[in-house]
N, C-alpha and C positions, 0 to 999 in steps of 0.2 A: 536250657536246651541247645543246642546246637546245630550247627545242616547238616552235620556228618554223621551225628545220631541215627536218621537218617536214610542212612547206606548210601548217602549223595547221588538220591534221584532228583536228577535236572532235563529240562527243559531242552526238546529234543530228539534224545537218548528212548532206546525201545523201551520198553515196562512188563516182563513176564507175566505180573499178575492184572494185566488189559483183558475186561472179559471179553466171553465172547458173543457177547449183544450188549444192546445197549441198556444201561441200570446203572445200580451204583452194591458198594459190598462194599464190610469191617473184614478184618483176618486181623489178624493180632500175631505180633513180631516183633520175634526175643522180647523184649520187655518196653515196646509202647504199640498203638494202632497203627493201620493202616488206613483208609478210605479208600478205595477205586472210583472213582465219575470212569463210564465208559459213553461219551455222543459219540457220532458218524458223525465226523467232518467239523469240532468247535469250535462255534464262531468266537472274534474276538469278543463280545460284548459276555459271554459264555466263560472267556481266559481271567477274563478282569474282575468279576463276580465271582470266580472262586480265588481268585486272590485279591481278594478286594473289600467280599461281599461280607458282610458277619455270618456267620453260621449260628442255630441253635439247638441243639445235642438234646434227645432226648431218650428216656427207657421207663422201660414200659414193659412188664413182662406177662404176655397170655395165657391161659396154659399149659406153663411151666414153660415157654420160651423167652427167654427172650429176645425183646425188640429195640436196635437199638436204632432211635428214627431220629431223623436230621432233616431243615429247612434252611434256605439261603434267604433271608433280604437285603439288598442294596439297600446303604443309610445315603440319604444327599450332606454330603459334607458341607454346604454351600449355602445354610439355611441359613448363615450371620450367629453373633455371637449371644445369648442367651437368646434363641431361640428356637426349640425344637424342631431336634433335625427329624424327618421321616422319611420317614422305610415303608418301603416298596419289598414286596414279599413278586421273588423272581423266579424262586425253583418252593413247591409245594413241599411235605411230608416226603419221605423215601422212605418206606417200613423195611428195616435189615433184621432180619433174622440173624444170631449168632447161637450157637448150644459150643459144648464143647465138644458134643459129640463128632459133629464136628473134625476135631481133630485130632490127628494121630498120638494114642497114648503117649509116646517119644516128644510129641512138639507142645504135650500142657506146659505154660505158662508158667513161670512164679511166682505166682504171688504176692511174696512175704513184701516185698513192697511198699503193693497199696494198703494189707491187710494191718501193719505191724507202724504203718507212719498213719496218724490221722488225715496230714497237708497233703500226701502227697497228692497231682494230679497228674493225672497216662496222658504220655503225650500223643500227639494227633498227627497223621503225615496225612492228606487230602491229596491225591494224582488225580485227574483231571488225564485221562488218557482219549485217544481217534482208536476210532472203529476198524478202521481200515487201515491206519498204519500200526499200530501196538507201539505209536511212538506219546513222547511225555507232552503234553500240549500246556500246564499251568501246575502249578504245587504249588502247594500253602499248605503251615505246621500252627501250628495251638494247642494249647494242655485242657482236655476236660477238669471242669472245674475238682475239688479236692471231693462235695457229696459225693457227687454223677463217678466217678470214678471206685467210689470204694461200692457204692448200693452199688452197679457195674458187674464187680469182682463177687459182692454173695450173692445178688443172682446166680451167678455162673453157676455155684460153688452148690448154693441148693437147689438148684435147676439139672444137675447134672446126673442121677441116677436114671432123669424120667424118662428120659431116649435112648434108643443106641443111635450106631448108624443107620441101619433098613424101620425103622423106626420114623426117625426124626421128617423124613422128604414128609412122610403125607401127613403127618402132625403139622404142619408149614404148611400145606395146599391148605386140610378142616380152616387151620385157623383165617386164611388166609379169601376162603369161601364164603366166611361167615362174619367176618368186616370188614364192611364194605375201606375204599381209598380211602386214606387219612385220616380216619376214628382211630388206630394203632399210637397215631403222633399225636391225635387232638386229646386223646382221654391218660395219657404220659404226664407225671406227677412229678419225676425228680425230668428238673433242663438243667444244661446251662448257657449261656453264648460264647462266643469267640468274643478275644476283643476286635477292637476295630481296627 
């Protein structure tokens, strides 16, 4: 995976996919995923944790809506040799629904590389943007594990017939009203972690 695979997303540039409110969202970009995090004036500590923290990414399908969930840990690198490195949860589960009905039919991804290669790891670019300026404040790249990558694509294909562009927002609202914050991420059984 090379930096230019992600379209040269660089710190300081304006980012067209910055969100209109604070939050997080996954989008599919040709052959990789982008996770956009938008915070109001991200602190240096928030930028640093995006660049160096350990991301745990999880998949859970709730009422035929795939949710990609993630949380971020900061690991103490100075625990000493042979000692367990303690991890601190910095950002709790963020639960992001993702369904193919959100995409225009002409923009549907090519899933063949994932479906035909059991070792394929879906590349992920994490982009932290500032809510006010829409500028990139931090960028991180890693790949999802092969089992999660394949499971995610299979979930997208299986759930595709269940919702339309019009029915999907109500389904997400209903699911989020029934499930308290963090329960979708906590109950996810398919997970992987970024390398530190």
